[in-house]
N, C-alpha and C positions, 0 to 999 in steps of 0.2 A: 781328578786332578791330573794334569799333564806331567810327564816325566821330564819335560824340557827338550826332548829330542827333536821336536818340530819347531822350536824357537829359532828365529833367524834375525840377525840385526838388519836394519833397513836403511838407516840414514845417519850421517854424522851430524850431531847437534852442536858440538863445540870442539875446537882444536886449540891446544895451548902451545905457546912458543915461549921459551925462556929468554929473558932479556936481562941486561945488567944495569942499563940506564933507562928507566921507564919513561921519563919525559922525552928523551931523544927518540926512543922507539915510538911513542905516541905521535910525535911530529912526523916521523918517517911514514908510518902506516896511514896516517890521516892526510898529510900534506903532499907527500911524494907519491904514494900508491893510490890515494884518493878513496880509501875505505871509509865507510860511515862510522864515526866514533859514537858509541852508545853511552858508556859511563865508566867511571873508575870506582874501585872498591878497595878497602883496606885489606891487608897492609900495603901491598904494592901490586895492584892488578888494574888492567884497563881492558875494556871489551869493545869489539867492533863487529859490525854486521857484514858478512860476506855472502850476499844473496840468500839469506835465510840460515846460514851456518854461522854460529858465533865464534869469533876469534878472541882468545884470551892471551894477552901479553902479561907475563908475570915474572917478577924477580924471585928466583928460587929462595925458599926459606932455609933450606938445609943443603949441605954440600952434596949429598947423595942425589939430589934432584937437579943439580947444576950440570947440564950436558947440552950439546947442540940439539937443535930441533930436527924433526923429520922435514923432508922437502915438501912444501905446499905448492901445488900446481893450481894456478889461477886460470880458469877458462876465459878466453877473450875471443871476440868475433874476428878481429883483424889484428894479427900479431904484429904487423909492421906499424900500424897506427898506435897500438899499445906500447910497443918498444920505443918509438920516437917520442910519444907523450911522456913516458916515464923518464927517458933520458933528459928531456927538456926540464922535467921537474926535479932533477938531481940524482936519479938512480944510476948505479954503475952496473953494467952487464958484464958477464964473463966472456961473452962473444955475441956476434950477430945472431938473429933467429935462424934456425936451420930445420930442415925436414928430417925426421927420423924414421918415418914409416909411410908406405903408400899402398892403398888398396885400389880397386877399380872405381870406388866412389869418392875417396878423399885421401888427403895427405895430412899427417900429424906433424905440426911444427912446434918447436920448443925454443925458449930463450931463458937463460938462467941469470939471476942477479943476486946480490947480497943485500940484506937489510942493514940497518944502522948498527946491529949487534953482531954482524958477521954470519948470520944464518943464511943458508942457501934457499932461494925461492925460485919458482919457475912460472913462466907464462906458457899456456898451451892453447893451440888453435887447430881445429879440424877443418881443413880447407877443402871444399868440394873440387873434384877434378873436372876440368872443363872438357 
């Protein structure tokens, strides 16, 4: 039997985000961000597919669980196209997309926006350097 010292986590299976108005949050994630809605479950949870990682939107059941979410970074191929498309769909961004890091091979670009519940989200794109 293993002592567990060689065990390593490999992948994220699900990420949970606290929301206060579940229906409003479902509309934002489905209609504005365009994520694939999977299903809802009692008491107040909704699930989406994010490229194989499940996203859970849930109304906190107890005060101790009611806190802002971590920042989720959504990988996009073209940050300008994603930014413009989400703006057109009703998203509000903190600022225009910007480069944060450059290597010989690529630049890392980010853009931050808020969801319907005030949680901070981000788009990220690694753009090859020409």
